[in-house]
Every structure is written in C-alpha cells, then in structure tokens.
N, C-alpha and C positions, 0 to 999 in steps of 0.2 A: 262642847264646840271644840273642834281639832285646834291646837296651837299652832300659830304660824311658825314656820321653819326658820332657823336662824341661818346667817351665813357662816360657811364653816371658817375657822380659825387656823392657823398652821398648828397651834399647840392642839386645838380641837381635833384636827385630823389625824393627827399621830400619837398623841400623848396615850400612854398604858393605862388601861384601867378606866378610861372614860366612857360615858355612854356614846358611842360612835353613832349609833343610829339617830340621835338628835340632831346630828351635824350632817348629816346625807341630804343633798340636794334631790328634788323629784327627777330632774334630767339629768344627775350624775351620780349612776350607782357606782357605790365602792364597795369592797368587801374586806373584811377584816377578821383576823384570829386573835382572841385574846392573848395579850401578853407577847406578841410577834409584832415584825415590821407590818406595815398595810399593805396588801395586796390591792393597787388602784387599777381601775378600768382603764385601758390605755388611752380611751379618748379623754378622761379627764386628767390624763398625767401632766399635760401643760398647766392646767388651772392649780393643781396642788403644788407644782413648782414654782409658780407665781407667788403663792402664798408663802410658800417656805423661803424663798428669796426676799420677801419684805421683811421677813422676821428671822433672817438667819442667825444661828447664835454664834457667841463670839469663840474663837479657838482658843482652847487651853492650851495645847501645844500640837506640835507637829512632829513625826517621825518619819522622815522620806515623805511617801507618798500617803500616809496614814495619818488620818486626822482625828483628832477627840475634841470632844465639846463639853461645856460645862454646864450643859441644860437638863442634868440628870437623866431620865428616860426619853428625853426629846432626841429623834433619830435625825441627823443632816442628811436629807436625802435631795438637796439642792443640786441642779445639774452644775458641774463642775466645768470650767474653762476647757475649751476645745485646744489641744495641742497636736502635733504631728501625730505621736502615738496614741491610739485609740485608748481611751479610757471610759471605764462605766460611770454612767452619771448616777448610780445609785451607791448608797452607803449602807453597810450593815455594821451597826456599832460594835458588836461583840467580836466579828471578824476583824474591823479595823483595830480594835484594842489588841487582840493576839497578835497581829501582824506587828503591830507598833512595839510590843514587847519583844518579839522577835528580832526586830531591828535594832532595838537597844542591845540585847546581847551580841549582836552581829558586829556591833561598834566598839564592843569593850574587849581589851586584850586580856582580861581575867575575868574569872567568874563573878556573877553578880548578886547580891543579897537581896531579899524580899524588899527590905526598906529602901535600898536604891532603885529598884524598880518602880516602886510607888513614888519616889520623887521623880524619876526620869519620867513616868507617864502622866504623872497629876492626879492618880487614881488614889481610892481607899485602899487600905489594906487587905480587907476582905474580897475586894473586887479582884485585886491582882492575884491573892492567894488562889481564887476558883479558877482564874485563866490559867495559872501556872499547873493547876493539877491537871487540867483537862491536857494541856499541851504535853505534860509529862507521861500520860497515859497513852498518847499517841506517838511516844518518843521523838516528839518535835524538840523538847528540852530534856537535859538530864539535871538531875539535882545531886550535889554531893552529899552522900549519907552522913559524913562526918562533919561538914560546916553548913549544910542546908543552904549554900548558894548554886546557883543555877548557871548552866552554860547550854549552847545550842546542842542538839540531839543528833545523833548520826541519821537518823530518819531523813534530815534536810540533804545529808550528803547523798544519799540513795536518791533523793528527788532530783536534785543537781546533776548526778551523774546520767541519769536516764534522760534527762531534758538536754543536757550536752550531746550525747549519743544521738539523738534525734534531730539535732540542727542540722539543716540544709543550707550551708554558706552562700549559695549561688540564689536561692531563694530571698533570703534577709537582705542579699547585698544589693539585688535588682532594683529595688525602688531607689536606694542611693546612687547607684551609677546613672540611672534616668535622670535623676533631678541633676546630677553633676553634669551630665552632657546637655541638659536643656539650657544649662546655666551658661556654660562655655562654649558650647558648640563645637566641642572638639571630640575625637574618639577617647572613651574612657575605657578603662581596664581593670579587672580584678584578678589578682595573683596569689599564689602562695609560694613558697620556698620549699623545694622538693629535692633531696639530696644534693643540696648545695646549688641548686640551679633554679631560674624562674620558669613557674608553669604556669600558663594562662587559663584561668578557670572561667573565665567570662568576660564579654567586652559589649559595649554599646557604641556603634559606629557613627562618626559624624554625616551630616548629610550633605557637606561641601564636597565638590568635585575633586579637591586634592586632600587627601586624609590619610591616616597610617592604616598601612596593611599588615595585619599579624591575625593569625588564625588561632581559635580557640583549642586548647590542647596541646599547642606548641611550646617549646622551651627557649630559653634564652640564657646568656650568661648573666650572673649577678653583678659583677664590678663594673659592667658598662651600660646598665639600666638604671633608671630612675627607681623603679620598683624593687631591684635587686639590692640597690644601695640602702633603700629606705629599710629593708629587711634587714639587711646584713649590720646596719647601725644598731639593730637591737639586740644583737648577739655579743657574748663574752668575746673579747679579744682572742683568746685561744680557739674558739670554734672558728672565727674568721680566717685564722691561720691557716687551720686544717682545709678549710673549702678553698682558699687560694694555692695551698700546696697541691691540692688533687686536680684543679682545673687550670691553673695558671693564670696568668694576666697577658693575654695576648692583644698585640695593637690590631685594632680593625679600622679605626680612623686615625686622624691627626690627633685627635682631641683623647683618645683612649687613655685611661690610667693604665700603665704599665709597670708600676713597682709597689711592692707592699707598703712602703714608706707613704707614698703618695695616696694609697688608698685609705690607709689608717687616718691620715690628714682630713680626706673627704670626709669619713664616716664621722669623724670628730664634729665636722663643720654641720653635718645632717643632723646629729644629736642637738646641736646649739640653735638651729633655726626651725627645726622641726619638720622639714619636708627635704626629699632629695632631687637632684637635678641631673639629668640626661642631657649633657649640652652638646649634641651633635656626637656622641660618643659610640655609639652603636651602628649610627646611620648618619652620614653627611645630609645636613639639611633637617634633621628632625631634632626636635625638643621634645623632652617630657619632664613632667613633675609628679612625684608620688610622695604619699604619706604612708605610714604603718598603720595598722589594723591591729588592736590587741585585743585578747579573749579575756573570759572572767577572772584568771589568774595574774593578769598584768602582762602576760607574755606574749609574745610574737604570735599573731594568727595568721596575717595575711596582709597586703597592702592595695591601695588604689592609685591609679595613676591617670593623668591625662597627658595624651600625645596628639601632637600637630606639626605642622611645618615651621619651619624657624622664622619665615616672614609673617607668620601670625601670632605665634607664641615668641615674641620679641622678648630681650634680656630686661626691658624696661617693664615688661608686663610680669616677670617671673614673681615678684613678692606678692602681687594682687592674686594670681593663680594658686601660689603655694597656701595662701591662707584659707582659700576655698575648699582646696583638696585637703587641708588639715582638718576643716570643719567637717566634710564629709566622711573621713577617715574616723573622726572621734564620735560623730553620731553612730556609725556602724560598730564602733568598738562597744558603746554603750548597750546596743542591741545583743550583743555577743556577751554582754554581763559585766563589761568593764566600767569602773565608775567614771562618771564624767568628771572632766577636769576642764578648768577654763582655759581657752586657748590664747596664746599672744600673737598679736598681730605680727603676719611674717612681714619683715622689713628690709631683709638682706637682700641688696642689690648685686648680681651678678656682673662683674667686671668684663 
C-alpha cells in the first residue's frame, strides 16, 4: 500500500543529502540536484518561501549585505525585505560566504590571517581555507607567501575599473532627480564641474507655470550658483583659488559674492551645513539649493540642485529643502560607490 505523502518542512525541502522525493507534494513538482541549492518550480516558490519564513535560521553574523547562518547546510532562501534598490530574494550560501570574506578584507587596513577571518565570519577553519583557496585561484585575493596573510587581489581592481568606465551618470541619476522633483515640485538639476565651470548634464522641470529656465548642455559660473558652490566646497583651497584666478568673481546681482575672502567663508559654511545656497546671486528672484554627489573614492563626482522662484523657495524653507536635497545626493553617491553616511538634519536658517 502506498505510504501517505507528508507535508514538506523547511528543513526537508532544502537539507542536503535528504530523500527529497519523500517530501514532494503531488501538485507541487520540484526538482533538485544532489548537494546543490534546490531548483524550485516558480508556481511553488511562494509555498517554499512561507515554509522558510516560519523556520528562518538565526543569523550568526552579517557582513554588509552578506548573511551567514548557523544551520549547517541549511540555506536561507527566505525573501528579503523589499528596499528601494532591487535585491534578489535568493541566497546561495557559498557565494554569500565568499563575498562576506571579501568584505572583511575590504574593511581591514592591513592583511588578515586565516584565524582572523574565521573569527570575523564565524566559520570553521577548513571552510574558510577552502573559500580563500578558490578566491586566490581567481585572483580575487592575494596571499602573502611569507606570512600567509590575505589581502584583496588586483582582479577586483580590474572589475571595479571596468564597472566605473561603464557608468552612465545620467541614467543612474535620473530616478533620483525624478523623485526629488515629485517631492518638492521645483526644477531639479544634475551638474558636474568642468574646467572650473558648472556644466548642466540633466534636468527635470517643474510643472508650475513660473519655473527655472536653463538648458541641458549649458554652462554657468561656479561661484554664484548653488551647484557650483556645492562642488567648490569639495575641492582643496588651492584648487578653488586657481579657479577664481582664472574666471574671476564678477558681480551679476546685488547678492553675488565678489571677493575671495567672502567666497572662502561661504564655502566653509557649505561644508558645515552640508548644502549650498544660491540666494538670488545669479538671477534676481531665483533661489537654488544644492548638495555634492561623491564617487566611490569619496571625491567630488557631481551635484544635485533644486531651483525655483524666491517667493516659493523662501528663506524659512531652506533648511527643509536642504535636508531633502542632501538625502538625494547621499543616495546617489551610494549608487556611485560612496559608502553611506548618516545625514545630519539641515537646521541652518538663512537670515
């Protein structure tokens, strides 16, 4: 007489070396390869995830986005929380462990021993040794032949260089610009500093009848624009002085900064509060607020700004808008490889 089929458990579904056929439901075909992660039919993926959610293993340690578990060969395939950046709901334990090992090395100022890696990862020495051997074979890590300690390999530099070369700044920036425009309902710009001047790479225009007029591909002085001052504040004083000597500080409105000392003081204030302000300095009746975008090295990459008429962007609203712009610039910086940093609330009020 055929034995009744049992309801699959989370461990039964994915434990290695178990009799997988005994845990299959007649209406839920699943396919497995011995010793590998299960290949689950898409129609039944939700059922498996529900089972895993009910028996999610306790995290042993976390390295950035790479999670390790304490359940031996049990793989954590539970769907991860949805965040703004898309992440796969699937986990491959050996890949997570390898990436976690690279993350440990990346956060060390010196080479790391096998024992230190074992402690940081919470894994057995034999497991870590096998991981490091494979990573070394692929030049993702280097092993010091004299000390036996590990460091990141130059293959990662090759990958990173190609990834940076393939970046399309406008494509990456556009979702952040759209979100910022929807939130503040004013025109948003994405700019770079080129030859000491502001160059407008992209914009999302306000839908309001009175709005900022500026053409993508145009240029503007750095010293009298919010985007320009946000980027100048990221540069060494000597480089700012060179730009000032080359382009001068010509008065455009009654509020334009026209002395090197005043500009130096303004850039110091920008660094302190985290965002720059164009208080009707380039065009009478127009205010602009901007924050710098940094690249993977931590150096200046670009800037995001919000512009609008002074009667809508009032002095009282500047701290609120400044914080929103800083958040958008920080999010985009992370996308370009800059480590995320906590933001301080913008509380400076302009007199």
